[in-house]
Phi, psi and omega in degrees: 000323179297321179296316180299316180296316183287325185278323185252342185231046175276098186292338175295312178295319178301317180293318181293325186258009184302318182299315180296317181293319178296322177297318176294324180289327176296321174301316180297317179298314179299316179297319181294314183294312181295317179293322179296315179296315179296321179294320177300315181292314182294320178298321178294319177300314180298318181295319179293318177299324181291338183262005181297135181268164171090162181287327184298329182263007182302319178301317178296320181296313181289328177294319179293322178296316180298317179300312182299316180296318183294310187277351168278343183261344181264130178300145181301324180301318178293322178298317178302315181292321180292316181294311182295315180293318182293311182294317181294323180290316182293342179259009181246165178302329180299321180268010178082007180051047178296322180255145173293154184297328181294338178263321181285329179228068188291143173225040184294151175056025178078006180270160182282163178299315177302327177301313182287327172300321177295317178300313180300312185293316179295321179294316179301315185283307185284341171300323178293318179295315182291332176299321178291326176294314177299318181301318178298320179294318179297317181288343178278345178288129182306140181300333179298336179294315177294318180297319179293320179295317180292330182291337178263013172099006179284143171285171178299317182296318179293320179297319178296319185290316189258342186242303189284307185298316178301320178292320181296318181298319179297327182287332190251014179302315180301310179295330176294322176295323176299317178295324178295321177299316178297320178299316181299319179293324182286349175298340180298336180291338181294343180297338180292341178271000181092011178291135185277058178274186185295328179289317178301314180295317180299320178291325177296318178295320179299319180291323182284318188260352187054044184209141183265014183294331177295319176294320178296321177297320176298319178298320179296320179296320176300316182295325179297336179263315188286326181294312175301322177296320178296320177294325177296320176299315179301318180296316181294321178295317179297321179294320177296320179295322178296320178297319180293318180294330177282353177089012182294313183294312179299323181295319179296318180296316181298316180297319180295318180297319180296319179295320180296317180294328181275354179074014182271179179270224178073037180292134178287131179236000000 
């Protein structure tokens, strides 16, 4: 027990290295937020493409399905290595300089190249996961909603934009938050590219001090963010369940179906 306390909970080292660890954690927060927003947008695009109707759009539909299956099956660590290796090589003389350096080795907004490799990789991977969450939400919207929208003259695209997708997003906020928590934890893998995140800093302190208290401090900072987010997810799920138990969701579906059968308007948005 004394070894565990001294090796992982040396408050002297934690206090001395707090600034460095906080700087690394700020890097992690920026990476998480930017990747999370990009993944949400990309996942929604994939989900909508997967729901396109008709034979003419079948190639796009099958391409989106293949993309989702592939990137849900490849570990994020491999995606990081493939993205970083591919982009850096294609922008160098070895790869024929196929890509310009500003794209192959980006340093946009003052951030480092490993930061952007992490954003690309996390977006590619978690966009696939979030697409499945969106798809579940879209398919949970009562069919009468689309029928009612089409009955008042909306095209399929307009109905998806103004009727189906807004309802689907409201239904899937809790699982999307769960995916964001997982994404935030997986940002630690970007440290293998040399990104100065909280894990990279913690390992540097471990090498210098022969002590793991820097890593433990990073773990505590993660918990300070992820635990409140987890409680928020629980609250949102409980609120949705209460609405369902009160009969709100079935009543809305029934009203929409009646409006669709009657050819009237009143589409829920």
